[in-house]
C-alpha positions as CSV (number, residue, x, y, z in Angstrom):
1,M,0.0,0.0,0.0
2,L,1.3,3.4,-0.9
3,S,2.1,5.8,2.0
4,R,0.3,9.1,2.3
5,R,3.5,10.9,1.3
6,A,3.7,8.7,-1.9
7,L,0.1,9.3,-2.7
8,L,0.5,13.1,-2.3
9,R,3.7,13.0,-4.5
10,A,1.8,11.1,-7.2
11,A,-1.1,13.5,-7.0
12,A,1.2,16.5,-7.1
13,Q,2.8,15.1,-10.3
14,G,-0.7,14.8,-11.8
15,A,-1.6,18.3,-10.7
16,A,1.5,19.7,-12.3
17,A,0.5,18.0,-15.6
18,W,-3.0,19.4,-15.6
19,P,-3.3,22.4,-18.0
20,L,-4.1,25.8,-16.5
21,L,-5.6,27.3,-19.6
22,P,-8.1,30.1,-19.9
23,L,-11.4,29.1,-21.4
24,S,-10.8,31.5,-24.3
25,A,-7.5,30.0,-25.2
26,G,-7.1,28.0,-28.4
27,A,-6.8,24.7,-26.6
28,A,-10.0,22.6,-26.2
29,A,-11.9,23.5,-23.0
30,P,-12.5,20.7,-20.5
31,R,-15.8,19.0,-20.6
32,P,-18.4,21.0,-18.6
33,L,-19.2,19.6,-15.2
34,R,-22.9,20.0,-15.8
35,E,-22.7,17.6,-18.8
36,I,-20.7,15.0,-16.9
37,A,-23.1,15.2,-14.0
38,A,-26.1,14.9,-16.3
39,S,-24.7,11.8,-18.0
40,R,-25.0,10.1,-14.6
41,G,-28.4,11.5,-13.8
42,L,-27.0,14.1,-11.4
43,L,-27.4,17.9,-11.2
44,Y,-24.3,20.0,-10.8
45,G,-24.6,23.7,-9.8
46,T,-22.8,26.5,-8.2
47,Y,-23.2,29.5,-5.9
48,V,-22.9,32.8,-7.8
49,R,-22.6,36.4,-6.8
50,G,-25.6,38.0,-8.4
51,E,-23.7,41.3,-9.0
52,M,-21.0,39.5,-11.1
53,L,-23.5,38.1,-13.6
54,G,-23.9,41.4,-15.3
55,T,-20.5,42.9,-14.8
56,D,-18.0,40.1,-15.4
57,P,-18.4,38.5,-18.8
58,R,-15.7,35.9,-18.3
59,Y,-17.1,34.7,-15.0
60,T,-20.6,34.8,-16.5
61,E,-19.5,32.6,-19.4
62,L,-17.9,30.1,-17.1
63,A,-20.9,29.8,-14.8
64,A,-23.2,29.3,-17.8
65,R,-20.9,26.7,-19.3
66,E,-20.3,24.6,-16.1
67,A,-23.4,24.8,-14.1
68,A,-27.0,23.5,-14.6
69,L,-28.2,25.3,-11.5
70,I,-27.3,28.4,-9.6
71,V,-27.9,29.7,-6.1
72,C,-27.1,33.1,-4.6
73,S,-27.7,35.0,-1.4
74,C,-30.2,37.4,-2.9
75,P,-33.3,35.7,-1.3
76,H,-32.1,36.1,2.3
77,W,-34.9,37.8,4.3
78,R,-32.9,40.8,5.2
79,N,-32.0,41.3,1.5
80,I,-35.6,41.3,0.2
81,A,-37.3,42.9,3.2
82,P,-35.2,45.6,4.8
83,T,-38.2,47.1,6.5
84,P,-41.5,45.6,7.7
85,T,-43.4,47.2,4.9
86,K,-41.0,46.9,2.0
87,V,-40.5,43.7,0.0
88,D,-38.2,43.7,-3.1
89,Y,-37.6,40.6,-5.2
90,S,-36.0,42.4,-8.1
91,K,-32.4,41.0,-7.4
92,V,-33.7,37.5,-7.1
93,E,-35.8,37.9,-10.2
94,A,-32.7,39.2,-12.1
95,A,-30.6,36.1,-11.1
96,Y,-33.5,33.8,-11.8
97,A,-34.1,35.4,-15.3
98,W,-30.4,35.0,-16.1
99,A,-30.5,31.3,-15.2
100,R,-33.7,30.7,-17.0
101,A,-32.4,32.3,-20.2
102,R,-29.6,29.8,-20.2
103,G,-31.7,26.8,-19.4
104,M,-30.4,26.6,-15.8
105,A,-32.4,25.8,-12.6
106,Y,-32.5,28.2,-9.7
107,R,-32.2,27.1,-6.1
108,G,-33.6,29.3,-3.2
109,H,-31.3,30.0,-0.3
110,A,-32.6,30.5,2.4
111,L,-36.1,31.4,3.6
112,L,-35.0,31.3,7.3
113,W,-31.4,31.7,8.6
114,G,-30.8,33.3,11.9
115,E,-27.8,35.3,10.7
116,A,-29.9,36.7,7.8
117,A,-33.0,37.8,9.7
118,P,-33.9,41.4,9.2
119,R,-33.2,43.6,12.2
120,W,-36.8,44.7,12.5
121,F,-38.0,41.1,13.1
122,G,-36.2,41.0,16.5
123,E,-37.9,44.2,17.4
124,L,-41.4,42.9,17.0
125,P,-43.5,43.2,20.2
126,D,-44.6,39.7,20.9
127,R,-44.8,36.0,19.7
128,A,-48.0,36.6,17.8
129,A,-46.5,39.4,15.7
130,A,-43.4,37.4,15.1
131,T,-45.4,34.3,14.0
132,R,-47.5,36.5,11.6
133,A,-44.4,38.1,10.1
134,L,-42.7,34.7,9.6
135,E,-45.7,33.2,7.9
136,E,-46.2,36.3,5.7
137,H,-42.6,36.2,4.6
138,I,-42.5,32.5,3.7
139,A,-46.0,32.5,2.2
140,G,-45.3,35.6,0.1
141,T,-41.9,34.6,-1.1
142,C,-42.9,31.0,-2.0
143,R,-46.1,32.2,-3.7
144,H,-44.2,34.8,-5.7
145,F,-41.8,32.1,-7.1
146,A,-44.3,29.2,-7.0
147,G,-43.6,26.6,-9.7
148,R,-40.3,28.2,-10.8
149,L,-37.6,27.2,-8.4
150,H,-35.8,23.9,-8.1
151,S,-35.7,23.9,-4.3
152,W,-35.8,26.1,-1.2
153,D,-33.6,25.9,1.8
154,V,-36.5,26.4,4.1
155,V,-34.4,26.6,7.3
156,N,-30.6,26.9,7.4
157,E,-28.4,25.9,10.3
158,A,-30.9,25.4,13.2
159,I,-28.7,23.1,15.2
160,K,-25.9,24.1,17.7
161,I,-24.8,21.7,20.4
162,G,-22.8,24.4,22.2
163,D,-25.9,26.6,22.9
164,G,-26.8,24.3,25.7
165,R,-30.4,23.6,25.0
166,P,-31.8,20.0,25.6
167,D,-33.2,20.0,22.1
168,R,-29.8,21.1,20.7
169,L,-31.3,23.9,18.7
170,R,-29.3,27.0,17.8
171,R,-30.3,30.1,19.7
172,N,-31.5,32.6,17.1
173,V,-34.1,35.3,16.7
174,F,-36.7,32.9,15.5
175,L,-36.3,30.6,18.5
176,D,-36.3,33.6,20.8
177,K,-39.4,35.2,19.4
178,I,-41.5,32.1,18.5
179,G,-39.9,29.0,20.1
180,P,-39.0,25.6,18.5
181,E,-42.3,25.6,16.7
182,Y,-40.9,28.0,14.1
183,L,-39.3,25.0,12.3
184,D,-42.6,23.2,11.7
185,L,-44.3,26.4,10.9
186,A,-41.8,27.3,8.3
187,F,-42.0,24.0,6.4
188,H,-45.8,23.8,6.6
189,T,-46.1,27.3,5.3
190,A,-43.7,26.7,2.5
191,R,-45.5,23.5,1.4
192,A,-48.9,25.2,1.4
193,S,-47.6,28.1,-0.6
194,D,-45.7,26.1,-3.3
195,P,-46.7,22.4,-3.3
196,R,-44.2,21.7,-6.2
197,V,-40.9,23.0,-4.9
198,K,-38.5,20.7,-3.0
199,L,-38.3,21.7,0.7
200,V,-34.8,21.3,2.2
201,Y,-33.3,21.5,5.6
202,N,-29.6,22.7,5.3
203,E,-26.9,22.0,7.8
204,F,-23.1,22.0,8.3
205,D,-20.4,20.3,10.3
206,V,-21.7,16.8,9.8
207,E,-19.0,15.3,7.6
208,Y,-16.2,14.3,9.9
209,D,-15.7,11.5,12.5
210,I,-15.0,13.7,15.5
211,P,-17.1,14.1,18.7
212,H,-18.6,17.5,17.9
213,Q,-19.8,16.4,14.5
214,R,-21.0,13.0,15.8
215,N,-23.2,15.0,18.1
216,N,-24.3,17.2,15.3
217,R,-25.3,14.1,13.2
218,A,-27.3,12.7,16.2
219,A,-29.1,16.1,16.7
220,L,-29.9,16.2,13.0
221,F,-31.5,12.7,13.1
222,D,-33.5,13.8,16.1
223,L,-34.7,16.9,14.2
224,L,-35.7,14.9,11.2
225,D,-37.4,12.2,13.2
226,G,-39.3,14.9,15.0
227,F,-40.5,16.2,11.6
228,K,-41.6,12.8,10.6
229,K,-43.5,12.2,13.9
230,R,-45.3,15.5,13.6
231,G,-46.0,15.2,9.9
232,T,-43.8,18.2,9.0
233,P,-43.2,18.2,5.2
234,I,-39.6,17.9,4.1
235,D,-38.2,16.5,0.9
236,A,-34.4,16.7,1.2
237,I,-31.5,17.3,3.4
238,G,-28.7,19.7,2.4
239,I,-25.2,18.8,3.5
240,Q,-23.1,21.9,3.2
241,S,-19.9,20.0,2.6
242,H,-17.4,22.7,3.7
243,L,-14.2,20.5,3.7
244,A,-10.6,21.2,4.7
245,T,-7.4,19.5,3.6
246,A,-6.1,19.7,7.2
247,R,-9.1,17.8,8.5
248,M,-9.2,14.9,6.1
249,G,-7.5,12.7,8.6
250,D,-10.8,12.9,10.5
251,F,-12.8,11.8,7.4
252,S,-14.0,8.2,7.7
253,E,-15.4,6.8,4.5
254,R,-17.3,4.2,6.5
255,V,-18.9,6.7,9.0
256,F,-19.9,9.1,6.2
257,R,-21.3,6.3,4.1
258,D,-23.4,5.1,7.1
259,F,-24.6,8.6,7.7
260,L,-25.8,9.0,4.2
261,R,-27.5,5.6,4.3
262,D,-29.3,6.5,7.5
263,L,-30.5,9.8,5.8
264,A,-31.7,7.9,2.7
265,D,-33.5,5.3,4.9
266,R,-35.6,8.1,6.1
267,G,-36.9,8.7,2.6
268,L,-35.0,11.9,2.0
269,E,-33.2,13.1,-1.1
270,I,-29.7,14.3,-0.3
271,M,-28.0,17.4,-1.8
272,L,-24.4,18.5,-1.3
273,T,-25.2,22.2,-1.2
274,E,-22.1,24.2,-0.4
275,L,-19.1,22.1,-1.5
276,D,-15.6,23.7,-1.2
277,V,-12.2,23.0,0.4
278,T,-10.1,25.2,2.7
279,D,-6.4,24.7,2.0
280,R,-5.1,26.2,5.2
281,G,-2.2,24.1,6.4
282,S,-1.4,22.7,2.9
283,P,1.9,23.4,1.3
284,S,2.8,26.8,-0.2
285,E,3.9,25.3,-3.5
286,I,1.0,25.3,-5.9
287,A,1.3,21.7,-7.3
288,P,1.3,19.8,-4.0
289,R,-1.3,22.2,-2.5
290,D,-3.6,21.7,-5.5
291,A,-3.1,18.0,-5.2
292,E,-4.3,18.0,-1.6
293,V,-7.3,20.0,-2.4
294,A,-8.1,17.7,-5.4
295,S,-7.7,14.6,-3.2
296,C,-10.1,16.0,-0.7
297,Y,-12.8,16.5,-3.3
298,R,-12.3,13.1,-4.8
299,R,-12.4,11.2,-1.5
300,Y,-15.5,12.9,-0.3
301,L,-17.4,12.8,-3.6
302,D,-16.6,9.1,-4.2
303,V,-18.3,8.2,-1.0
304,A,-21.2,10.7,-1.4
305,L,-22.0,9.9,-5.0
306,A,-22.0,6.1,-4.3
307,N,-25.3,6.7,-2.5
308,P,-28.2,7.0,-5.0
309,A,-30.1,9.3,-2.7
310,V,-27.5,12.0,-3.5
311,T,-28.9,13.8,-6.5
312,T,-27.3,17.3,-6.5
313,V,-23.8,18.7,-6.1
314,V,-23.5,22.5,-5.7
315,S,-20.0,24.1,-5.4
316,W,-20.0,27.1,-3.1
317,G,-18.4,29.2,-5.8
318,L,-16.8,28.4,-9.1
319,T,-13.6,30.4,-9.1
320,D,-11.1,31.2,-6.4
321,R,-12.0,34.9,-6.5
322,N,-15.7,34.4,-5.6
323,S,-15.3,32.3,-2.5
324,W,-15.9,33.1,1.1
325,I,-12.6,31.3,1.8
326,T,-10.6,33.8,-0.2
327,S,-12.6,36.9,1.0
328,G,-10.2,37.5,4.0
329,T,-13.2,37.8,6.3
330,Y,-12.8,34.5,8.2
331,P,-9.7,33.8,10.2
332,E,-10.1,30.1,10.1
333,T,-9.6,30.1,6.3
334,K,-6.5,32.3,6.2
335,R,-3.3,30.7,5.3
336,Q,-0.4,31.2,7.7
337,D,2.0,31.9,4.7
338,G,-0.2,34.7,3.6
339,L,-0.7,33.2,0.1
340,P,-4.2,33.3,-1.5
341,A,-6.2,30.2,-0.9
342,R,-7.1,27.9,-3.8
343,P,-10.3,26.2,-2.8
344,L,-12.4,25.8,-5.9
345,A,-12.4,24.1,-9.3
346,F,-11.2,27.1,-11.2
347,D,-8.5,29.6,-10.3
348,A,-8.9,33.4,-10.0
349,D,-8.4,33.6,-13.8
350,C,-11.1,31.1,-14.6
351,R,-8.6,28.3,-15.5
352,P,-9.4,24.7,-14.5
353,K,-7.3,23.3,-11.7
354,P,-6.8,19.7,-10.4
355,A,-9.9,20.2,-8.3
356,Y,-11.9,20.4,-11.5
357,A,-10.3,17.1,-12.6
358,A,-11.2,15.5,-9.3
359,I,-14.8,16.7,-9.3
360,A,-15.2,15.7,-13.0
361,A,-13.7,12.2,-12.3
362,A,-16.0,11.7,-9.3
363,L,-19.1,12.7,-11.2
364,D,-18.1,10.5,-14.2
365,G,-17.5,7.5,-11.9
366,A,-20.8,7.8,-10.0
367,P,-23.4,5.1,-10.5
368,R,-26.0,6.2,-13.0
369,R,-29.3,7.4,-11.4
370,R,-32.5,6.0,-12.6
371,G,-35.3,8.2,-13.8
């Protein structure tokens, strides 16, 4: 068996051989990820920054070429309703129209997320007012886009073990103003307002075999089992899939495979909704660093895509210049050598990297989905 060092050396040699060519160069462009995914019955998409779609032609061309679905942050509640009396869907409509014109699906993210609640919601006088506002927001938004969207993240990140609640829910403004019932209320309202759209619960930190994430997985199962017991409508689970090269020693193929099986056994579709790789701690040299990032993608996706309940892969950004990891905002993603991170399939100049080859190979090797 090859040692980890030998594997990384081999991967680095492969990375060095992978062409870093702009899409506009004379050489043939790589096969689009959307086409590879579709050939296996899968849907490949990407997060986009809505403001870049009309201002950056190269980025726009790449997104349209590679993705069959887009998602952006435009629909966050604070973005569409800055005041209790103003609702503005124009930015969401613009992104949706851009996708629709190119034959792409649009995924809604997210109806409820504690960090994206408008400030005014927390200032409402009582539970009744908060409940009414939440119902009006979800019903109005889902009805406005009814029949048009691929899926909605109805609730994003509702679990947090460290907040000390027996139910292991994250303390947020919805929990404070309404109570745990906000979760059921959100899903029921979304279903009543758009019966056709897929309803998704989206969560992070469930991929690794470490105590904190084992507890997160257990809490997630409790949440989903509670939904089933109470008849709360839900179609899919979104696994954010924010990975890191430095943490892949904690990735157990067996544990993750069993986790996905247990989700599928609950009758849920599974979406990988925010896939990317932090390279903090990886070498400074480009070739071995890219090799580690590519290896991370391949290990993870090979396990995930082996489960037929996994239908959708969404990269959280397409190029290294439109990633939260490279934004400089989050200390946990900053490299100690000060070099720019390289987390995504394409570099800052829209050139394919070994990460692209790894994602493409994993998609191409996935079992073909039926139907």
